C-alpha positions as CSV (number, residue, x, y, z in Angstrom):
1,M,51.8,3.7,14.0
2,S,50.7,2.2,17.3
3,V,49.8,-1.5,17.3
4,L,46.8,-0.6,19.5
5,S,45.4,1.9,16.9
6,R,43.9,-1.1,14.9
7,Y,41.3,-1.3,17.7
8,W,40.1,2.3,17.3
9,R,40.6,2.9,13.7
10,W,37.5,1.8,11.8
11,V,38.0,1.0,8.0
12,K,34.7,1.1,6.2
13,V,33.3,2.1,2.7
14,D,31.4,5.3,2.0
15,S,28.3,5.6,-0.2
16,F,30.4,5.5,-3.3
17,G,32.1,2.4,-2.3
18,K,35.4,4.1,-1.5
19,C,37.5,2.9,1.5
20,K,37.6,5.4,4.4
21,I,39.3,5.2,7.8
22,Q,37.6,6.8,10.8
23,E,39.1,7.2,14.4
24,V,36.6,6.2,17.0
25,E,37.4,8.5,20.0
26,A,35.4,6.5,22.5
27,A,37.2,3.2,21.5
28,K,40.6,4.9,21.6
29,A,40.0,6.1,25.1
30,F,38.7,2.6,26.1
31,V,41.7,0.9,24.6
32,L,44.3,3.2,26.1
33,E,42.6,2.9,29.5
34,H,42.8,-0.9,29.7
35,F,45.6,-1.9,27.3
36,A,48.1,0.9,27.2
37,E,50.9,-1.3,28.5
38,L,50.2,-3.9,25.8
39,D,51.2,-1.9,22.8
40,R,53.2,-4.8,21.2
41,S,52.3,-7.0,18.3
42,E,52.7,-10.2,20.5
43,C,50.0,-8.9,22.8
44,H,47.2,-9.2,20.3
45,A,46.0,-12.6,21.5
46,Q,45.9,-11.3,25.1
47,I,43.9,-8.2,24.1
48,Q,41.5,-10.2,22.0
49,R,40.8,-12.7,24.6
50,Q,39.9,-10.0,27.0
51,L,37.7,-8.0,24.5
52,V,35.9,-11.2,23.5
53,E,35.2,-12.0,27.1
54,W,33.9,-8.4,27.8
55,H,31.9,-8.6,24.6
56,Q,30.2,-11.9,25.5
57,S,29.5,-10.7,29.0
58,K,28.1,-7.4,27.9
59,F,30.7,-5.7,30.1
60,S,30.9,-2.8,27.6
61,H,29.7,-2.2,24.1
62,L,33.1,-0.7,23.4
63,A,34.5,-4.1,23.5
64,E,32.5,-5.0,20.3
65,V,33.4,-1.6,18.7
66,C,37.1,-2.3,19.2
67,L,36.9,-5.9,17.8
68,C,35.0,-4.5,14.8
69,C,37.8,-2.0,14.2
70,F,40.4,-4.7,14.3
71,I,38.5,-7.0,12.0
72,S,38.0,-4.1,9.5
73,N,41.7,-3.3,9.5
74,Q,42.5,-6.9,8.8
75,I,40.0,-7.2,6.0
76,R,41.5,-4.1,4.4
77,N,44.9,-5.7,4.6
78,I,43.7,-8.9,3.0
79,C,42.1,-6.9,0.0
80,L,45.5,-5.1,-0.4
81,E,47.3,-8.4,-0.4
82,L,44.9,-9.9,-3.1
83,E,45.6,-6.8,-5.3
84,N,49.3,-7.0,-4.7
85,K,49.3,-10.8,-5.5
86,F,46.8,-10.9,-8.5
87,G,45.7,-7.4,-9.4
88,Q,48.1,-6.5,-12.1
89,N,47.9,-9.7,-14.1
90,H,44.1,-10.0,-13.7
91,N,43.1,-6.4,-14.1
92,F,41.6,-5.5,-10.8
93,T,42.3,-3.3,-7.7
94,S,41.5,-3.5,-4.0
95,D,39.0,-0.7,-4.6
96,E,36.7,-3.2,-6.3
97,I,37.0,-5.7,-3.5
98,F,36.4,-3.3,-0.5
99,P,32.6,-2.8,-1.1
100,L,32.1,-6.6,-1.0
101,V,33.6,-7.2,2.4
102,L,33.7,-3.8,4.3
103,E,30.8,-2.3,6.1
104,Y,29.1,0.8,4.8
105,A,28.3,3.6,7.2
106,P,27.7,7.3,7.2
107,K,30.4,9.6,8.4
108,S,29.5,9.9,12.1
109,Q,28.2,6.5,12.8
110,I,30.2,4.2,15.2
111,P,30.9,0.6,14.3
112,T,27.9,-1.7,14.7
113,L,27.5,-5.4,13.7
114,H,24.8,-6.0,11.2
115,P,23.6,-9.7,11.7
116,E,24.4,-10.8,8.1
117,S,27.6,-8.9,7.6
118,L,31.0,-10.5,7.1
119,S,32.4,-8.8,10.3
120,S,29.5,-10.2,12.3
121,R,30.2,-13.8,11.0
122,I,33.9,-13.4,11.8
123,L,33.4,-12.2,15.3
124,H,30.5,-14.6,16.3
125,N,32.5,-17.7,15.3
126,F,35.8,-16.6,16.6
127,A,37.3,-18.7,19.3
128,P,40.3,-17.0,20.9
129,E,41.6,-20.3,22.4
130,K,42.1,-21.7,18.8
131,G,44.1,-18.8,17.4
132,T,44.4,-15.1,16.7
133,L,41.6,-12.9,15.2
134,S,44.1,-12.1,12.4
135,T,44.3,-15.7,11.4
136,W,40.6,-16.3,11.7
137,T,39.6,-13.3,9.7
138,N,42.0,-14.2,6.9
139,R,40.5,-17.7,6.7
140,V,36.9,-16.5,6.6
141,V,37.5,-13.6,4.1
142,K,39.4,-15.8,1.7
143,T,36.6,-18.4,1.7
144,D,33.8,-15.9,1.6
145,H,31.5,-16.6,-1.3
146,K,31.7,-13.0,-2.7
147,I,35.4,-12.9,-2.7
148,K,35.7,-16.4,-4.3
149,Q,33.1,-15.3,-6.9
150,F,34.9,-12.1,-7.6
151,L,38.3,-13.9,-8.0
152,L,36.7,-16.5,-10.3
153,E,35.3,-13.7,-12.5
154,H,38.8,-12.5,-12.9
155,G,40.3,-15.9,-13.7
156,I,41.6,-16.9,-10.3
157,E,40.8,-19.9,-8.1
158,Q,42.8,-20.2,-5.0
159,I,43.6,-23.9,-5.0
160,T,47.2,-25.2,-5.7
161,D,48.2,-26.7,-9.0
162,W,48.9,-29.9,-7.1
163,L,45.4,-30.3,-5.8
164,I,44.0,-29.8,-9.3
165,L,46.2,-32.5,-10.7
166,N,45.4,-34.7,-7.8
167,R,41.7,-34.5,-8.5
168,T,42.0,-35.0,-12.3
169,S,41.4,-38.4,-13.7
170,P,43.1,-39.7,-16.9
171,G,39.7,-40.0,-18.5
172,K,38.7,-36.4,-17.8
173,L,42.2,-35.2,-19.1
174,Q,41.8,-37.2,-22.3
175,R,38.3,-35.7,-23.0
176,L,39.7,-32.2,-22.4
177,L,42.6,-32.6,-24.7
178,S,40.4,-34.1,-27.3
179,D,38.1,-31.1,-27.2
180,F,41.2,-28.9,-27.7
181,Q,42.0,-31.1,-30.7
182,R,45.3,-32.2,-29.6
183,T,47.1,-35.0,-31.5
184,D,47.1,-38.5,-30.3
185,T,50.8,-38.2,-29.5
186,E,50.3,-35.1,-27.4
187,I,47.4,-36.8,-25.5
188,K,49.5,-39.8,-24.8
189,K,52.4,-37.8,-23.4
190,A,50.0,-35.7,-21.2
191,L,48.3,-38.9,-19.8
192,E,51.7,-40.5,-19.0
193,L,52.8,-37.3,-17.3
194,L,49.6,-37.3,-15.1
195,N,49.9,-41.1,-14.4
196,S,53.5,-40.6,-13.2
197,Y,52.4,-37.8,-10.9
198,H,49.6,-39.8,-9.4
199,S,51.9,-42.8,-8.9
200,V,54.5,-40.9,-7.1
201,Y,53.1,-37.7,-5.6
202,R,49.5,-38.7,-4.9
203,N,50.2,-42.1,-3.4
204,Q,53.0,-40.7,-1.1
205,L,50.9,-37.9,-0.1
206,L,47.9,-40.1,0.8
207,N,50.1,-42.1,3.1
208,Q,51.4,-38.9,4.9
209,R,48.3,-36.7,4.9
210,Q,45.6,-36.8,7.6
211,S,42.2,-37.3,6.0
212,A,40.8,-34.1,7.6
213,S,43.8,-31.9,6.9
214,T,43.0,-28.4,5.5
215,K,46.7,-27.6,4.7
216,P,47.5,-26.6,1.1
217,Y,49.1,-29.4,-1.1
218,P,52.7,-28.8,-1.2
219,A,54.9,-28.7,-4.5
220,P,56.5,-31.9,-5.4
221,T,60.0,-32.4,-4.0
222,L,63.1,-32.7,-6.2
223,E,63.2,-36.4,-5.2
224,Q,59.6,-37.0,-6.3
225,L,60.2,-35.2,-9.6
226,G,63.2,-37.4,-10.1
227,Q,61.0,-40.5,-9.6
228,M,58.5,-39.3,-12.1
229,A,61.3,-38.7,-14.6
230,K,62.4,-42.2,-14.1
231,L,58.9,-43.5,-14.8
232,L,58.8,-41.5,-18.0
233,S,62.2,-42.5,-19.2
234,N,60.8,-45.0,-21.7
235,V,59.0,-42.2,-23.3
236,C,61.6,-39.3,-23.2
237,E,64.5,-38.2,-21.1
238,Y,63.3,-35.4,-18.8
239,S,65.1,-33.5,-16.0
240,P,63.2,-32.9,-12.7
241,E,63.0,-29.2,-13.7
242,E,61.4,-30.0,-17.1
243,I,58.8,-32.3,-15.3
244,L,57.9,-29.6,-12.9
245,E,57.3,-27.1,-15.7
246,Q,55.2,-29.5,-17.7
247,L,53.1,-30.3,-14.7
248,Q,52.5,-26.6,-14.2
249,N,51.5,-26.1,-17.9
250,L,49.1,-29.0,-17.5
251,A,47.7,-27.6,-14.3
252,K,47.3,-24.2,-15.9
253,L,45.0,-25.6,-18.6
254,L,43.0,-27.6,-16.2
255,R,42.5,-24.5,-14.0
256,Q,41.4,-22.5,-16.9
257,E,38.9,-25.1,-18.0
258,R,37.6,-25.3,-14.5
259,I,37.2,-21.5,-14.0
260,Y,35.4,-21.4,-17.4
261,R,33.0,-24.1,-16.3
262,L,32.4,-22.6,-12.8
263,T,31.8,-19.0,-14.3
264,K,29.6,-20.5,-17.1
265,G,31.9,-19.2,-19.7
266,Q,32.2,-15.6,-18.6
267,V,36.0,-16.1,-18.3
268,K,37.5,-17.4,-21.5
269,I,40.1,-20.1,-21.7
270,Q,43.3,-18.7,-23.0
271,N,44.9,-20.7,-25.9
272,I,48.0,-22.5,-24.8
273,E,50.0,-23.7,-27.8
274,T,51.8,-26.5,-25.9
275,L,50.4,-28.5,-23.1
276,V,53.3,-30.8,-22.4
277,E,56.3,-29.3,-24.1
278,V,58.1,-26.5,-22.3
279,D,57.4,-23.3,-24.1
280,S,56.6,-19.6,-23.6
281,P,53.0,-18.6,-22.9
282,G,50.8,-17.8,-25.9
283,K,49.9,-14.3,-27.0
284,I,46.6,-12.9,-25.7
285,D,44.1,-12.8,-28.4
286,S,43.7,-9.2,-29.7
287,E,39.9,-9.5,-29.9
288,T,39.7,-10.5,-26.3
289,E,41.8,-7.5,-25.3
290,K,39.4,-5.2,-27.3
291,Q,36.4,-6.7,-25.6
292,E,38.0,-6.3,-22.1
293,D,39.1,-2.6,-22.9
294,F,35.5,-1.7,-24.1
295,A,33.9,-3.4,-21.1
296,V,36.1,-1.3,-18.7
297,A,35.4,1.8,-20.6
298,Y,31.6,1.1,-20.9
299,R,31.3,0.6,-17.1
300,Q,33.2,3.8,-16.5
301,Q,30.7,5.6,-18.8
302,I,27.7,4.2,-17.0
303,E,29.0,5.4,-13.7
304,A,29.8,8.9,-15.1
305,C,26.5,9.3,-16.8
306,L,24.5,8.2,-13.8
307,T,26.5,10.6,-11.6
308,H,25.8,13.4,-14.1
309,A,22.1,12.5,-14.2
310,V,21.7,12.5,-10.4
311,E,23.2,15.9,-10.1
312,R,21.1,17.4,-13.0
313,V,17.8,16.0,-11.9
314,I,18.2,17.0,-8.2
315,Q,19.3,20.4,-9.3
316,G,16.4,20.6,-11.7
317,R,13.9,19.8,-8.9
318,I,15.5,22.5,-6.7
319,T,15.2,25.1,-9.6
320,Y,11.6,24.1,-10.1
321,Y,10.8,24.7,-6.5
322,Q,12.5,28.1,-6.4
323,G,11.6,29.4,-9.9
324,Q,9.2,32.4,-10.4
325,K,8.6,33.3,-6.8
326,N,7.8,37.0,-6.9
327,T,7.0,37.7,-3.2
328,L,9.3,37.4,-0.2
329,K,6.8,35.0,1.5
330,A,6.7,32.7,-1.6
331,Q,10.5,32.7,-1.7
332,Q,10.7,31.7,2.0
333,K,8.2,29.0,1.4
334,A,10.1,27.7,-1.6
335,Q,13.3,27.7,0.4
336,I,11.7,25.7,3.2
337,K,10.4,23.1,0.6
338,T,13.8,22.9,-1.0
339,D,15.5,22.3,2.4
340,N,12.9,19.7,3.4
341,F,13.4,17.9,0.1
342,L,17.2,17.8,0.3
343,K,17.0,16.7,4.0
344,A,14.4,13.9,3.4
345,L,16.4,12.8,0.4
346,H,19.5,12.5,2.6
347,L,17.8,10.8,5.4
348,F,16.3,8.2,3.2
349,H,19.3,7.4,0.9
350,C,22.2,8.1,3.3
351,R,20.8,7.5,6.8
352,E,18.4,4.7,5.5
353,I,15.6,6.2,7.8
354,S,12.0,5.1,7.1
355,M,9.4,7.5,5.7
356,S,7.5,7.6,9.0
357,Q,10.6,8.7,10.9
358,I,11.4,11.3,8.3
359,A,8.0,12.7,8.7
360,Y,8.5,13.0,12.4
361,Q,11.9,14.7,11.9
362,L,10.5,17.2,9.4
363,Q,7.4,17.7,11.7
364,F,5.0,16.6,8.9
365,N,1.6,15.2,9.7
366,D,2.2,11.8,8.2
367,Q,4.5,9.9,5.8
368,T,2.2,10.6,2.8
369,N,3.6,14.1,2.9
370,V,7.1,12.9,2.6
371,T,6.2,10.5,-0.3
372,R,4.6,13.5,-2.1
373,L,7.6,15.7,-1.4
374,L,10.2,13.2,-2.7
375,Q,8.3,11.7,-5.7
376,L,10.8,9.0,-5.8
377,K,9.3,7.3,-8.8
378,A,9.4,10.4,-10.9
379,L,12.9,11.2,-9.5
380,R,14.4,7.9,-10.6
381,N,12.5,7.9,-14.0
382,D,14.0,11.4,-14.7
383,I,17.5,10.1,-13.7
384,G,17.0,7.1,-15.9
385,R,16.0,9.2,-19.0
386,T,18.9,11.7,-18.4
387,T,21.3,8.8,-17.9
388,L,20.2,7.0,-21.2
389,K,20.6,10.2,-23.3
390,C,24.1,10.8,-21.9
391,L,25.1,7.1,-22.2
392,C,23.8,6.7,-25.8
393,D,25.9,9.5,-27.1
394,R,29.0,8.4,-25.2
395,V,28.8,4.7,-25.8
396,F,28.1,5.1,-29.6
397,K,31.2,7.3,-29.9
398,L,33.2,4.8,-27.8
399,A,32.1,1.8,-29.7
400,Q,33.3,3.3,-33.0
401,D,36.9,2.7,-31.9
402,Y,36.1,-1.1,-31.5
403,V,34.0,-2.0,-34.5
404,S,34.6,-1.9,-38.3
405,P,33.0,0.8,-40.4
406,D,30.5,-1.5,-41.9
407,Q,29.1,-2.4,-38.4
408,I,28.6,1.2,-37.3
409,L,25.2,1.7,-38.9
410,D,23.9,-1.6,-37.5
411,L,25.4,-0.7,-34.1
412,K,23.6,2.7,-34.0
413,S,20.2,1.0,-34.2
414,K,20.9,-1.4,-31.4
415,V,22.7,0.8,-28.9
416,Q,19.6,2.6,-27.5
417,D,17.7,-0.7,-27.0
418,I,20.7,-2.3,-25.2
419,L,21.4,0.6,-23.0
420,G,17.6,1.1,-22.3
421,E,17.6,-2.4,-20.8
422,E,20.7,-1.6,-18.7
423,I,19.4,1.5,-17.3
424,S,15.9,0.0,-16.6
425,K,17.6,-2.6,-14.4
426,I,19.4,0.1,-12.4
427,V,16.2,2.0,-12.0
428,D,14.2,-1.2,-11.1
429,R,16.7,-2.1,-8.4
430,H,16.1,1.3,-6.8
431,S,12.3,0.7,-7.0
432,Q,12.6,-2.6,-5.4
433,E,14.9,-1.2,-2.7
434,V,12.3,1.6,-1.8
435,Q,9.5,-1.1,-1.6
436,T,11.6,-3.4,0.7
437,P,11.3,-2.8,4.4
438,L,14.5,-1.5,6.0
439,E,15.1,-4.6,8.1
440,K,15.0,-6.9,5.1
441,R,17.4,-4.8,2.8
442,K,20.6,-6.7,2.2
443,E,22.4,-4.2,0.0
444,R,21.8,-0.7,-1.2
445,S,21.2,-0.1,-5.0
446,Q,23.8,1.7,-7.2
447,L,21.4,4.6,-7.6
448,S,20.9,5.1,-3.8
449,K,24.7,5.2,-3.4
450,L,25.2,7.7,-6.1
451,I,22.4,10.0,-4.7
452,C,23.9,9.8,-1.2
453,Q,27.4,10.4,-2.6
454,Y,26.1,13.6,-4.3
455,L,24.3,14.9,-1.4
456,D,27.3,14.3,0.9
457,E,29.6,16.1,-1.3
458,S,27.3,19.0,-2.2
459,Y,25.5,19.9,1.0
460,N,26.6,20.1,4.7
461,F,24.1,17.9,6.6
462,Q,24.3,17.6,10.3
463,C,23.9,13.9,11.2
């Protein structure tokens, strides 16, 4: 694939949060006109400097479009990299990350920068003289709050073991190990290990490292590990390799405690049988596995039932409009109302157009007619009720695989209340979204996305 194609292939998410790639023909023609001879990876910096200059001088809006496309490709690559590095061990895929960082747009829309978007922040703070757009995008994305929070919720914090150990005081380590009911001997060994690390690694690093440096803390050298082993020789004879493994075990526990604290307990600390002695990782608790399996299956059922409810309620509305129309004139009138309903629903949820603009497009007298046509409150309440009925049946059946027989009767009485609260939250988010002016909306609700997804897949709307 051409290196230049990154400047005209726009990576975005659709209304269902799925990653899509759209070729922007105008951007392609613009790039090939100005940069055809620079189709080499080493030319990115030159191309980006020129595009930024044109973007800032308003030479062409297509310069911004090309930069947006390049940024979106780089963001996608970062998401794939995170999945490749952490996904299998921490149970997530890049599909879960894409909606957090990529722009949403309808099928035909060309790239535009929304003021509060990640892409906008990347471009507006990019300085070509300080590095490439790839490097800058990588840095901004990996330090973005949503990405850091997502990774934390999956038990990942992107700081090195050596920085964690550097920042851990002996007093803090002693308190943590006491909380884990370690013996006095185990605590003493761990403290001596940490002190030897601080004496050798931290002191040497402070002498070498600039105060404002942002480079990752490197792993201890073989020489440094040997010096630590020498300091610990009065306790036990360790090889440099054993010291390294023990330090990593200690950092692993500290990392888990830190993640547990930062996520307010949403991510559980795994039980590590040995903190200082070299040993294989402990087995994952079977109850935790069950909870995780149920949580995944439960979320899938919510999505499935919502999707089912959206389709059923919209189809029910159409059937109501078209039912029992005996004359040709009545049938034609019903068809016009059906078409207007679907078009208004699509304009509102997919194109994010205001009621007044929809009224103008449908040639209504005012937006009150649109409000009466859509009846959004009734629509979302019907979707909520249909979802709840579907979900109660499915979740109760699902839960029976995860609870003991004596818990089933108690569970049945609680399921509807718990699920009712969950569905109410989804419906309320849609209600809040409808009442919020377009320019102040930050993110579309789950229900809006599903309605849009259904309309896009079921009807052929001309944008």
